[in-house]
C-alpha positions, 0 to 999 in steps of 0.5 A: 740412166735407164736400165733396159731389159730386151726380150726378158734377157738382162744385159749383164754389163748394163745391169752391173753398171746400173746397179753400181749407179743406183747404189752410189746414188742411194749411199750419197742420199743417205749420207746427205739425209743424216750427216753434215760434216763439221765446217767453219767458213765453208771449210771442212774442220778436223777437230782435235778434241773428241768430247764423249758422254759416259752413260749409254755412249761408253758404257751401259749403266742400266743395272746400277742406275735403275737399282739405285733409283729404285732404292731411292724411291723405296724410301718414299714408299714407291715400289718398282716391280720392273726396273726397265721402267726406270731406264728414263733416268739414264742420261738426264740430270738426276735432280731433274728426273725425280721432279719430271718423272715422279713430281717431286719438289726440288727439296724432295729431289735433292733428298732422293738424289742423296738416297740414290747415292747411298746405293750407287756409291757403294755398289751401283757404279760397278754394276756397269758394262763397257760396250763391246769394242769401246776400249779398242775404239778409245785406244785407236782414236787416241793413237791418232793424236785425238784428245778424248774428253769425258763430258757427262752429267754424272758426278766427276768423282764417280766418273773417274772411278768408273773409268778406272774400273774399266781400265780406260782412264789413260785414254782420256785427256780431260775429265768433265763431270757434274759436281756433287752439290748440283752447281754443274749438272746440266750437259751444256754447263759441263761442256762449257766447263770443259771448253773453258778449262781446256781454253779451246773453242767449240769448233775445235771439238765434236760431241758424241752422245746417245740422248737429246741432252747431249745434243742440246748441251753441245748445240748450246755451245755451238758444237758439232754432234754425233749421235749414237743409236746403241745407247738409250736414245732413238733416231727421232730423239737425236734428229729432233734435238739437232744431231749433225750425224747419227751412227748405228754402232760402236764400229761405225762410230770408230770409223767416223771418229778416225775420219773426222 
């Protein structure tokens, strides 16, 4: 289709038609570039279960987590002036984070996790903010008959407390979190635990999360993954990890989940 201009005067009918075609082509191109619809044997799936990460996906836990990490580090004489530098602790398992970011031994990391929990269990878990529109999203998706499952590396005992604090626990069909002893902390293990407990296969569910750990853990279990950009991971991180679809905000996520 060629848009023509004759004597510098636009033919408005041609211009509108041309514009519509360009927009349609651009939109189709964008969808193809970042979204693969869940399929099995060439047929589009309609998963019944929605697995959702907690931190950075349902709520913003920055204040509580960074203050708890700072509390733990202070035990080792490490003073943190800017809590923003501790955002990297949001998402990955804590035990790994103390080793990866501060070079702690496994023994030191386990001790640091204990110090972290001193603050977090008392105060930090309530220094947390539900993302705007999230409660409405959960209510709407649940009303459509979807079964929402929490799948987080946060200890299950804290996870349930947080969901009750936000008064959203009723929207969840199942809670899957890590164990306090660290025996189930990797996201892949948490997801496998949920799948096994529910006696379902990966093609019956999709995973929603904001970090590469969510994507990698889901892919280890053969799941379709929706990455979100309003949390703590960026587009490059999610695409590199293998997210099938990426959404910008809570409203876009709601549309996606309502139509998946």
